[in-house]
C-alpha positions as CSV (number, residue, x, y, z in Angstrom):
1,M,-19.7,11.9,-22.9
2,S,-20.1,8.6,-21.0
3,D,-21.6,8.3,-17.5
4,I,-18.1,7.7,-16.1
5,E,-16.8,10.8,-17.7
6,D,-19.8,12.7,-16.3
7,E,-19.0,11.4,-12.8
8,L,-15.3,12.5,-13.1
9,T,-16.2,15.9,-14.5
10,A,-18.8,16.4,-11.8
11,G,-16.2,15.5,-9.2
12,Y,-13.7,17.9,-10.7
13,R,-16.3,20.7,-10.7
14,R,-16.9,20.0,-6.9
15,F,-13.2,20.2,-6.3
16,R,-12.9,23.6,-8.1
17,A,-16.0,25.0,-6.4
18,E,-15.8,23.6,-2.9
19,H,-12.1,22.8,-2.2
20,W,-10.0,24.9,-4.4
21,P,-11.0,28.4,-3.1
22,T,-9.5,27.6,0.3
23,A,-6.7,25.3,-0.8
24,H,-5.2,27.1,-3.8
25,A,-2.4,28.7,-1.7
26,E,-1.4,25.3,-0.4
27,Y,-1.3,23.9,-3.9
28,E,0.8,26.9,-5.1
29,A,3.3,26.1,-2.4
30,L,3.4,22.5,-3.3
31,A,4.2,23.4,-6.9
32,Q,7.6,24.3,-5.6
33,G,8.2,20.7,-4.4
34,Q,6.9,18.0,-2.1
35,K,8.1,16.9,1.3
36,P,5.9,13.9,2.3
37,H,6.7,12.5,5.7
38,T,5.4,9.0,4.9
39,L,5.6,6.5,2.0
40,I,2.6,4.2,1.9
41,V,2.5,0.9,0.0
42,A,-1.2,0.1,-0.4
43,C,-3.4,-2.0,-2.6
44,S,-5.0,-0.6,-5.7
45,D,-8.4,-1.6,-4.4
46,S,-10.8,1.3,-4.8
47,R,-12.2,0.8,-1.3
48,A,-9.0,1.4,0.7
49,D,-7.8,4.9,-0.2
50,P,-4.9,5.9,2.1
51,A,-5.5,9.6,1.7
52,L,-9.0,9.2,2.9
53,I,-8.2,6.8,5.7
54,F,-5.5,9.0,7.2
55,D,-7.3,12.3,6.4
56,A,-4.1,13.4,4.7
57,A,-3.6,16.8,3.0
58,P,-1.9,17.0,-0.4
59,G,1.9,16.7,-0.1
60,Q,1.9,14.6,3.1
61,L,1.8,11.0,1.7
62,F,3.9,9.5,-1.1
63,V,1.6,6.6,-2.1
64,V,2.6,3.5,-4.0
65,R,-0.4,1.3,-5.0
66,N,-0.4,-2.1,-6.6
67,V,-2.3,-5.4,-6.5
68,A,-2.2,-6.8,-2.9
69,N,0.2,-4.1,-1.6
70,L,3.2,-6.2,-2.4
71,V,6.9,-5.2,-2.2
72,P,9.1,-7.5,-4.2
73,P,12.6,-8.1,-2.8
74,Y,15.6,-5.9,-3.8
75,E,16.7,-6.9,-7.3
76,P,18.7,-4.2,-9.2
77,D,18.9,-6.1,-12.4
78,G,18.2,-3.3,-14.8
79,R,14.6,-4.5,-15.5
80,L,11.4,-2.5,-14.9
81,H,10.6,-2.4,-11.2
82,G,7.9,0.2,-10.5
83,V,7.6,-0.4,-6.8
84,S,11.3,-0.4,-6.2
85,A,11.7,2.8,-8.2
86,A,9.1,4.5,-6.1
87,L,10.8,3.3,-2.9
88,E,14.2,4.5,-4.1
89,F,12.8,8.0,-5.0
90,G,10.8,8.2,-1.7
91,V,13.7,7.2,0.5
92,K,16.7,8.6,-1.3
93,V,15.3,11.8,-2.8
94,L,12.2,12.7,-0.6
95,N,13.8,11.4,2.6
96,V,10.6,10.0,4.0
97,K,10.7,9.2,7.7
98,R,8.3,6.3,7.6
99,I,7.2,3.5,5.3
100,V,3.8,1.9,5.9
101,V,2.5,-1.2,4.2
102,M,-1.3,-1.2,4.4
103,G,-3.3,-4.3,3.5
104,H,-7.1,-4.5,3.7
105,A,-10.0,-6.8,4.1
106,H,-11.5,-8.8,1.2
107,C,-8.3,-8.3,-0.9
108,G,-8.8,-9.7,-4.4
109,G,-5.0,-10.1,-4.9
110,V,-4.7,-12.2,-1.7
111,N,-7.7,-14.2,-2.8
112,A,-5.9,-14.9,-6.1
113,M,-2.9,-16.2,-4.1
114,L,-5.2,-18.5,-2.2
115,H,-7.4,-19.7,-5.1
116,G,-5.7,-18.7,-8.3
117,A,-5.9,-15.6,-10.4
118,P,-8.7,-15.3,-12.9
119,D,-8.0,-17.0,-16.2
120,S,-8.3,-13.6,-18.0
121,C,-5.4,-12.2,-15.9
122,A,-2.6,-14.6,-16.8
123,D,-0.3,-12.1,-18.4
124,F,0.5,-9.9,-15.4
125,V,-1.7,-10.6,-12.3
126,A,-0.9,-14.3,-12.0
127,P,2.9,-13.9,-12.0
128,W,2.6,-10.8,-9.8
129,V,0.6,-12.5,-7.0
130,A,2.6,-15.7,-7.3
131,Q,5.3,-14.1,-5.2
132,G,2.9,-14.3,-2.2
133,T,1.5,-17.7,-2.9
134,P,4.0,-19.7,-0.7
135,V,3.3,-17.4,2.2
136,V,-0.5,-17.8,2.1
137,Q,-0.3,-21.5,1.5
138,H,1.6,-21.8,4.7
139,V,-1.0,-19.7,6.5
140,A,-3.7,-22.0,5.1
141,E,-2.0,-25.0,6.8
142,T,-1.8,-23.3,10.2
143,V,-5.1,-21.4,10.8
144,A,-8.8,-22.3,10.9
145,P,-10.7,-21.8,7.6
146,D,-12.8,-19.0,9.1
147,Q,-9.6,-17.1,9.9
148,L,-7.8,-17.7,6.7
149,E,-8.7,-14.6,4.6
150,R,-7.7,-12.2,7.3
151,A,-4.6,-14.1,8.4
152,A,-3.4,-14.3,4.8
153,E,-3.9,-10.6,4.3
154,E,-1.8,-9.9,7.4
155,A,0.8,-12.4,6.2
156,I,1.3,-10.5,2.9
157,V,1.8,-7.2,4.9
158,R,4.5,-9.0,6.9
159,L,6.1,-10.4,3.6
160,S,6.3,-6.9,2.2
161,I,7.9,-5.6,5.4
162,R,10.5,-8.4,5.2
163,N,11.2,-7.5,1.6
164,L,11.6,-3.8,2.4
165,R,14.5,-4.8,4.6
166,T,16.3,-6.5,1.7
167,F,16.8,-3.0,0.3
168,P,20.2,-2.0,1.7
169,W,19.5,1.7,1.9
170,I,16.2,1.0,3.7
171,A,17.8,-1.4,6.2
172,E,20.6,1.0,6.9
173,R,18.3,3.9,7.6
174,E,16.1,1.8,9.8
175,A,19.1,0.6,11.8
176,K,20.2,4.2,12.4
177,G,16.7,5.2,13.5
178,E,16.2,7.4,10.5
179,L,13.4,5.4,9.0
180,E,10.5,3.5,10.6
181,L,8.7,0.6,9.0
182,S,5.2,-0.4,10.0
183,G,2.3,-2.7,8.9
184,L,-1.4,-2.0,9.0
185,H,-4.6,-3.7,7.9
186,F,-7.8,-1.8,7.1
187,G,-11.2,-3.4,7.8
188,I,-13.5,-2.1,5.1
189,A,-16.8,-2.8,6.8
190,E,-15.6,-1.5,10.2
191,G,-13.5,1.4,8.9
192,A,-10.9,0.5,11.5
193,L,-7.1,-0.1,11.3
194,T,-5.2,-2.9,13.0
195,V,-1.4,-2.8,13.4
196,M,1.4,-5.3,13.1
197,T,3.2,-6.0,16.4
198,N,5.4,-8.8,17.6
199,K,2.3,-10.8,18.3
200,P,1.0,-13.4,15.8
201,R,-2.0,-11.4,14.8
202,F,-2.5,-7.7,14.2
203,E,-4.0,-5.6,17.0
204,P,-6.4,-2.7,17.1
205,L,-4.7,0.7,16.5
206,A,-4.8,2.7,19.7
């Protein structure tokens, strides 16, 4: 068994020994179905885990993770759209009350939008992050270099929020007050969240 498998097995054993004895009843109830209150679109980055950041219990969050927490626009063309499929299920079937897009500091996906994807990632990463490239290029023309990384990460959260509103069944529910959309940014080193408001830059979460 490899060292990685040893780490995973050890983690599983800690889960069974330390967590499961007090949580098994909760999991048994969840086996009957899930009713998460929030759908979170987050980056796949291993340093920004929504369940840890929000101290969420199983069943509370419906999490969609991808490179750079991107939401593509509504495009029901019969092709494979993993993010859109998760949104449709979360909104139409699970009836979540909130969608949160959470970006984070030092995002490799946003960096690829600014500087190009690695040559070894031309098949999928490059075309995926290309959808955000015009947005971050505009940011690069409007902010100081020392603010660029953070401003670009915030801009991608805003882009995903705008794209969420292109889904008619999201826009309709938001207009009726049945669904709330919000944007957040997680500072890895600080362990702190900032929130999107109507101001140009994200502000500390109260």
